[in-house]
C-alpha positions, -999 to 999 in steps of 0.1 A, spaced: 1 2 1 21 29 -14 -1 58 0 15 87 22 6 90 57 -18 120 55 -38 101 32 -35 66 49 -46 79 80 -77 92 68 -85 62 42 -74 33 66 -111 22 70 -113 15 33 -84 -10 31 -103 -37 53 -134 -35 33 -146 -62 6 -148 -41 -23 -112 -29 -16 -97 -63 -10 -114 -78 -43 -99 -47 -61 -64 -54 -47 -67 -89 -60 -78 -80 -94 -51 -53 -98 -25 -77 -86 -33 -102 -113 -38 -78 -139 -3 -63 -133 13 -99 -134 -6 -110 -166 -10 -77 -186 5 -44 -193 -13 -19 -170 -8 18 -165 5 37 -148 36 18 -133 25 0 -101 44 23 -79 26 54 -93 -11 41 -87 -15 65 -56 7 94 -71 -22 121 -69 -25 112 -34 12 110 -25 20 145 -45 -5 163 -28 -10 158 12 -49 155 24 -41 187 47 -29 205 14 -55 202 -9 -68 236 -23 -82 224 -57 -96 192 -69 -96 183 -107 -115 151 -115 -107 128 -144 -119 96 -156 -94 71 -160 -54 71 -168 -41 75 -203 -37 39 -221 -8 47 -242 27 36 -234 46 60 -214 17 84 -208 1 76 -175 20 86 -141 -12 87 -117 -23 122 -121 -53 131 -141 -45 149 -174 -10 149 -169 19 133 -185 57 128 -178 81 151 -190 93 143 -227 60 128 -237 37 145 -264 12 165 -247 -23 151 -252 -50 173 -269 -73 178 -237 -42 190 -219 -33 212 -246 -66 228 -245 -62 233 -208 -31 252 -214 -44 272 -241 -72 282 -217 -47 291 -189 -31 313 -215 -61 331 -223 -73 335 -186 -38 343 -170 -14 352 -202 7 322 -191 27 308 -219 22 276 -228 48 251 -214 67 226 -231 61 199 -206 29 183 -198 39 172 -165 16 186 -138 34 177 -106 42 212 -100 5 218 -97 0 187 -74 30 199 -51 10 232 -44 -22 215 -36 -39 207 -66 -51 171 -63 -54 154 -98 -76 126 -91 -87 100 -116 -121 83 -110 -105 47 -120 -66 46 -109 -56 18 -135 -61 9 -171 -51 -20 -194 -28 -7 -222 -47 3 -253 -82 -4 -236 -98 27 -222 -121 20 -195 -112 -16 -191 -108 -12 -151 -142 4 -148 -166 -12 -122 -140 -30 -103 -141 -8 -73 -119 22 -81 -151 43 -82 -162 37 -47 -126 44 -34 -124 76 -52 -157 87 -44 -150 81 -7 -119 104 -14 -145 132 -25 -169 125 3 -138 127 29 -126 160 15 -164 173 15 -170 162 51 -139 173 66 -123 202 45 -138 235 35 -128 261 10 -116 239 -17 -119 248 -54 -136 217 -73 -131 220 -112 -158 196 -126 -151 192 -164 -178 173 -183 -208 153 -173 -188 123 -157 -168 149 -132 -201 166 -125 -218 134 -115 -191 122 -93 -189 158 -77 -227 160 -70 -221 152 -32 -197 185 -26 -212 213 -6 -214 245 -27 -217 268 1 -185 259 16 -164 253 -14 -163 267 -48 -176 243 -78 -166 252 -113 -184 234 -141 -178 233 -177 -175 211 -207 -147 186 -207 -115 201 -224 -112 171 -249 -114 186 -288 -147 171 -290 -162 187 -264 -142 219 -261 -150 229 -298 -186 226 -292 -182 255 -267 -184 258 -229 -148 251 -222 -126 282 -237 -131 318 -221 -144 304 -186 -120 321 -166 -118 291 -141 -81 295 -133 -82 333 -124 -116 327 -105 -100 297 -83 -71 318 -74 -92 348 -66 -113 325 -43 -83 307 -26 -67 344 -21 -101 356 -6 -101 328 22 -63 334 32 -46 307 9 -20 310 -17 -27 312 -53 -18 282 -76 10 292 -100 -9 276 -130 
């Protein structure tokens, strides 16, 4: 169980539940018999890069990238040197539109995570070349409970819910004590239909954080 101390303390009751034990058995066999992403030691990278107490922003993805070398445990992010996926290109374009920040050469978002951005996929593993292949195996229960935990124990968090999937997953969040920002998904198909660009989510989120005495994110 490669999860840092702050999250392990909060989530320890999950690990003894039947659904999680079944999930662990399934995942162990998958890694033994197939090519699975991300690398096993990076499954919980989103949690390990962003302590429970430090979460300021939550960005919810669906499942990891399924191409070789892309997934490293952070939603929307790819390791340095890997071609930037089109959804992430659109995220960077919107940040440039919103904050006039130059588009980076790297798609590695670890720098966001280290500032308090929880880049959480709903499903934390995937078979190579097979999107949604680990859907309905138990990950969704686990990540729902992460969101419930934050919604119960923390306030003044910005939740960026991009697309219908993320918005359904974030339905339990209290909008009075947190900031909920909704938009279409940044994927080319959705973004080009409208509702992604010119939403100013990144400047709005920083203003909210500063209003509540927190440091803005350097997007």
